[in-house]
Z-matrix of the N, CA and C atoms (Angstrom, degrees):
N
C 1 1.470
C 2 1.513 1 113.43
N 3 1.327 2 114.69 1 -23.10
C 4 1.455 3 119.32 2 178.42
C 5 1.534 4 109.68 3 -59.59
N 6 1.356 5 113.49 4 -39.82
C 7 1.474 6 120.43 5 177.11
C 8 1.565 7 112.37 6 -54.00
N 9 1.279 8 117.33 7 -38.89
C 10 1.464 9 122.75 8 176.31
C 11 1.521 10 110.63 9 -60.81
N 12 1.307 11 114.06 10 -46.51
C 13 1.445 12 119.55 11 -179.71
C 14 1.438 13 111.63 12 -64.71
N 15 1.322 14 117.38 13 -41.56
C 16 1.486 15 122.01 14 179.33
C 17 1.539 16 107.54 15 -65.48
N 18 1.384 17 117.98 16 -44.19
C 19 1.457 18 118.18 17 -179.43
C 20 1.531 19 111.13 18 -60.54
N 21 1.368 20 115.48 19 -39.07
C 22 1.499 21 118.19 20 -179.45
C 23 1.538 22 111.22 21 -66.75
N 24 1.316 23 111.64 22 -38.84
C 25 1.497 24 116.67 23 -178.67
C 26 1.513 25 108.95 24 -66.74
N 27 1.395 26 115.49 25 -39.89
C 28 1.436 27 121.61 26 178.16
C 29 1.480 28 111.42 27 -60.15
N 30 1.345 29 117.69 28 -40.96
C 31 1.457 30 121.25 29 175.38
C 32 1.564 31 110.93 30 -63.11
N 33 1.309 32 112.46 31 -46.47
C 34 1.549 33 113.48 32 178.12
C 35 1.490 34 111.41 33 -57.42
N 36 1.376 35 114.93 34 -45.09
C 37 1.465 36 118.48 35 179.44
C 38 1.606 37 108.89 36 -57.72
N 39 1.275 38 114.90 37 -43.75
C 40 1.479 39 117.74 38 -178.85
C 41 1.492 40 109.91 39 -59.91
N 42 1.293 41 117.94 40 -44.86
C 43 1.464 42 124.67 41 -179.63
C 44 1.474 43 109.77 42 -55.84
N 45 1.324 44 116.65 43 -48.54
C 46 1.427 45 121.98 44 -178.44
C 47 1.519 46 111.84 45 -68.08
N 48 1.374 47 115.44 46 -35.43
C 49 1.424 48 121.33 47 -179.23
C 50 1.568 49 110.20 48 -66.53
N 51 1.386 50 112.60 49 -45.28
C 52 1.430 51 119.85 50 176.40
C 53 1.553 52 113.13 51 -59.33
N 54 1.421 53 112.34 52 -39.93
C 55 1.497 54 115.32 53 179.07
C 56 1.508 55 110.80 54 -64.24
N 57 1.403 56 115.69 55 -40.87
C 58 1.452 57 121.96 56 178.81
C 59 1.502 58 109.59 57 -58.75
N 60 1.332 59 117.24 58 -45.75
C 61 1.401 60 122.45 59 -173.76
C 62 1.574 61 107.54 60 -65.38
N 63 1.344 62 118.71 61 -44.09
C 64 1.401 63 123.94 62 177.86
C 65 1.520 64 111.93 63 -60.89
N 66 1.334 65 115.56 64 -41.17
C 67 1.435 66 121.09 65 176.61
C 68 1.526 67 114.04 66 -62.38
N 69 1.359 68 114.69 67 -40.60
C 70 1.429 69 123.71 68 -179.84
C 71 1.532 70 108.51 69 -64.89
N 72 1.355 71 113.56 70 -44.38
C 73 1.433 72 118.28 71 179.52
C 74 1.485 73 113.20 72 -64.17
N 75 1.312 74 115.30 73 -38.96
C 76 1.495 75 123.27 74 178.20
C 77 1.528 76 109.69 75 -61.77
N 78 1.353 77 115.70 76 -44.53
C 79 1.459 78 119.67 77 -177.60
C 80 1.521 79 109.97 78 -65.86
N 81 1.345 80 113.35 79 -43.28
C 82 1.509 81 116.72 80 177.03
C 83 1.560 82 111.47 81 -59.94
N 84 1.347 83 116.46 82 -44.38
C 85 1.452 84 118.93 83 -179.95
C 86 1.564 85 107.75 84 -59.79
N 87 1.287 86 116.49 85 -45.48
C 88 1.473 87 117.08 86 -178.54
C 89 1.522 88 114.45 87 -62.02
N 90 1.308 89 116.26 88 -33.41
C 91 1.421 90 118.50 89 179.05
C 92 1.571 91 110.95 90 -71.52
N 93 1.298 92 111.90 91 -32.96
C 94 1.533 93 116.24 92 -179.24
C 95 1.508 94 115.42 93 -79.98
N 96 1.252 95 118.38 94 -23.58
C 97 1.520 96 119.12 95 177.07
C 98 1.426 97 113.04 96 -111.42
N 99 1.315 98 113.53 97 147.36
C 100 1.477 99 119.54 98 -179.96
C 101 1.530 100 111.39 99 -122.11
N 102 1.430 101 116.40 100 -18.69
C 103 1.469 102 121.25 101 179.04
C 104 1.563 103 109.90 102 -76.96
N 105 1.301 104 114.01 103 137.23
C 106 1.467 105 123.32 104 176.28
C 107 1.534 106 108.89 105 55.83
N 108 1.256 107 118.74 106 24.68
C 109 1.477 108 121.08 107 -170.19
C 110 1.545 109 110.51 108 -60.77
N 111 1.311 110 114.88 109 -50.21
C 112 1.434 111 116.64 110 -172.44
C 113 1.565 112 114.16 111 -59.82
N 114 1.338 113 113.58 112 -45.16
C 115 1.511 114 117.00 113 -178.47
C 116 1.555 115 109.82 114 -65.40
N 117 1.366 116 114.50 115 -49.81
C 118 1.500 117 118.01 116 -176.70
C 119 1.588 118 107.19 117 -64.57
N 120 1.312 119 116.56 118 -42.54
C 121 1.422 120 120.20 119 -178.57
C 122 1.566 121 110.50 120 -57.04
N 123 1.299 122 113.52 121 -48.21
C 124 1.498 123 119.83 122 -174.88
C 125 1.507 124 104.13 123 -62.02
N 126 1.319 125 120.08 124 -48.34
C 127 1.455 126 123.77 125 -172.47
C 128 1.581 127 110.41 126 -65.30
N 129 1.345 128 117.59 127 -41.84
C 130 1.373 129 120.76 128 -178.11
C 131 1.530 130 109.31 129 -75.12
N 132 1.235 131 117.66 130 -36.96
C 133 1.473 132 123.42 131 176.43
C 134 1.518 133 111.28 132 -56.18
N 135 1.373 134 115.50 133 -48.03
C 136 1.443 135 119.96 134 179.38
C 137 1.606 136 110.85 135 -63.51
N 138 1.347 137 109.81 136 -35.48
C 139 1.546 138 114.55 137 179.97
C 140 1.521 139 105.78 138 -67.54
N 141 1.348 140 118.34 139 -46.90
C 142 1.442 141 117.56 140 -178.79
C 143 1.585 142 112.27 141 -62.19
N 144 1.294 143 117.96 142 -40.02
C 145 1.441 144 118.59 143 173.43
C 146 1.500 145 116.54 144 -56.10
N 147 1.313 146 114.54 145 -42.82
C 148 1.441 147 119.08 146 175.80
C 149 1.480 148 113.20 147 -62.50
N 150 1.355 149 112.56 148 -46.07
C 151 1.454 150 119.16 149 178.71
C 152 1.557 151 112.40 150 -58.80
N 153 1.334 152 112.14 151 -44.37
C 154 1.520 153 114.95 152 178.89
C 155 1.526 154 111.98 153 -65.17
N 156 1.366 155 116.47 154 -41.15
C 157 1.439 156 121.61 155 176.60
C 158 1.554 157 110.13 156 -53.90
N 159 1.371 158 112.02 157 -46.48
C 160 1.510 159 118.61 158 179.63
C 161 1.532 160 111.49 159 -59.28
N 162 1.318 161 114.13 160 -48.15
C 163 1.525 162 120.62 161 -178.15
C 164 1.579 163 105.71 162 -64.79
N 165 1.227 164 121.03 163 -39.91
C 166 1.452 165 120.50 164 -179.85
C 167 1.481 166 110.42 165 -63.41
N 168 1.339 167 117.32 166 -42.70
C 169 1.470 168 123.35 167 177.86
C 170 1.493 169 110.16 168 -61.40
N 171 1.331 170 115.73 169 -44.01
C 172 1.512 171 117.21 170 179.65
C 173 1.563 172 111.26 171 -66.40
N 174 1.364 173 116.59 172 -34.52
C 175 1.405 174 117.59 173 174.87
C 176 1.511 175 113.05 174 -67.64
N 177 1.225 176 120.84 175 -37.69
C 178 1.509 177 123.56 176 175.54
C 179 1.448 178 110.62 177 -65.86
N 180 1.370 179 116.35 178 -47.06
C 181 1.450 180 120.04 179 174.74
C 182 1.501 181 114.74 180 -55.52
N 183 1.331 182 117.76 181 -41.29
C 184 1.465 183 123.13 182 176.26
C 185 1.413 184 110.37 183 -62.56
N 186 1.286 185 120.55 184 -46.66
C 187 1.397 186 127.07 185 178.82
C 188 1.523 187 110.55 186 -59.53
N 189 1.311 188 116.71 187 -47.49
C 190 1.493 189 120.02 188 -176.61
C 191 1.500 190 109.39 189 -68.17
N 192 1.257 191 116.63 190 -40.05
C 193 1.553 192 119.06 191 -179.77
C 194 1.515 193 115.33 192 -76.42
N 195 1.285 194 115.52 193 -15.09
C 196 1.499 195 119.94 194 -179.86
C 197 1.509 196 108.69 195 -126.95
N 198 1.342 197 119.15 196 37.66
C 199 1.499 198 119.27 197 -173.12
C 200 1.528 199 111.40 198 -59.52
N 201 1.333 200 119.56 199 -45.02
C 202 1.385 201 121.38 200 178.04
C 203 1.543 202 115.05 201 -55.94
N 204 1.341 203 113.68 202 -44.30
C 205 1.464 204 120.88 203 -178.81
C 206 1.670 205 106.66 204 -69.66
N 207 1.276 206 111.07 205 -40.84
C 208 1.457 207 116.96 206 -177.81
C 209 1.542 208 111.88 207 -63.42
N 210 1.319 209 113.59 208 -41.25
C 211 1.474 210 121.26 209 179.75
C 212 1.519 211 108.94 210 -64.02
N 213 1.455 212 113.05 211 -43.81
C 214 1.451 213 116.96 212 -177.68
C 215 1.562 214 109.23 213 -66.39
N 216 1.285 215 117.52 214 -39.53
C 217 1.512 216 119.90 215 178.08
C 218 1.567 217 108.12 216 -61.67
N 219 1.278 218 116.74 217 -47.81
C 220 1.423 219 118.79 218 -177.85
C 221 1.604 220 109.12 219 -61.56
N 222 1.258 221 117.45 220 -44.19
C 223 1.484 222 121.02 221 178.76
C 224 1.528 223 110.13 222 -56.38
N 225 1.345 224 115.79 223 -49.16
C 226 1.519 225 123.05 224 -178.58
C 227 1.576 226 107.47 225 -63.78
N 228 1.262 227 119.38 226 -42.24
C 229 1.471 228 121.24 227 176.97
C 230 1.523 229 113.66 228 -63.64
N 231 1.305 230 116.48 229 -40.04
C 232 1.440 231 120.64 230 175.87
C 233 1.519 232 109.65 231 -65.34
N 234 1.349 233 120.28 232 -43.63
C 235 1.417 234 121.90 233 177.77
C 236 1.509 235 112.44 234 -64.47
N 237 1.321 236 118.29 235 -39.02
C 238 1.436 237 121.38 236 175.26
C 239 1.497 238 114.15 237 -63.44
N 240 1.357 239 114.21 238 -39.59
C 241 1.428 240 118.12 239 177.71
C 242 1.579 241 111.13 240 -66.58
N 243 1.339 242 117.03 241 -40.16
C 244 1.483 243 117.61 242 177.82
C 245 1.560 244 108.78 243 -66.29
N 246 1.311 245 119.48 244 -37.89
C 247 1.441 246 121.55 245 177.04
C 248 1.535 247 114.78 246 -61.53
N 249 1.308 248 112.99 247 -39.24
C 250 1.490 249 122.58 248 -178.75
C 251 1.508 250 106.50 249 -71.19
N 252 1.251 251 118.73 250 -39.90
C 253 1.442 252 123.55 251 -179.72
C 254 1.542 253 108.59 252 -65.72
N 255 1.290 254 115.11 253 -46.40
C 256 1.484 255 116.24 254 178.82
C 257 1.442 256 113.95 255 -68.19
N 258 1.375 257 120.78 256 -27.38
C 259 1.416 258 124.80 257 177.74
C 260 1.513 259 109.31 258 -67.51
N 261 1.355 260 116.95 259 -41.73
C 262 1.466 261 119.69 260 178.10
C 263 1.527 262 111.62 261 -70.00
N 264 1.266 263 118.20 262 -35.13
C 265 1.418 264 119.84 263 179.50
C 266 1.552 265 108.67 264 -68.07
N 267 1.262 266 116.69 265 -39.13
C 268 1.466 267 121.89 266 178.15
C 269 1.500 268 110.48 267 -66.96
N 270 1.350 269 116.68 268 -46.80
C 271 1.455 270 117.68 269 -179.26
C 272 1.536 271 113.91 270 -62.60
N 273 1.347 272 116.30 271 -38.74
C 274 1.466 273 116.36 272 -176.56
C 275 1.573 274 108.58 273 -83.67
N 276 1.259 275 119.34 274 -23.93
C 277 1.479 276 121.40 275 179.02
C 278 1.611 277 105.99 276 -66.82
N 279 1.311 278 117.75 277 -38.25
C 280 1.488 279 121.34 278 179.69
C 281 1.484 280 111.31 279 -66.36
N 282 1.237 281 119.28 280 -35.34
C 283 1.518 282 124.45 281 179.60
C 284 1.477 283 113.53 282 -73.46
N 285 1.304 284 119.36 283 -24.24
C 286 1.457 285 121.08 284 -175.74
C 287 1.522 286 111.51 285 -84.26
């Protein structure tokens, strides 16, 4: 069942990655064009805000619907982070 959680998280990451790519593309387009910039910018900005709000709601729903899995993932990530931190401390302590 952990795989299902990982798959869902992977999908959420992909959604945020795609959103980031679209936002980067949008910013690049805005820098390149100067004609009708304010109207198009305002329209697209509002669209991006709505899309972001939707993604944020989906992420909250995912977290709420998978709280136990989410908590387990967070615990495991915290433990992994502590292990990595300790590994670096140990590695550099030996060299000094």
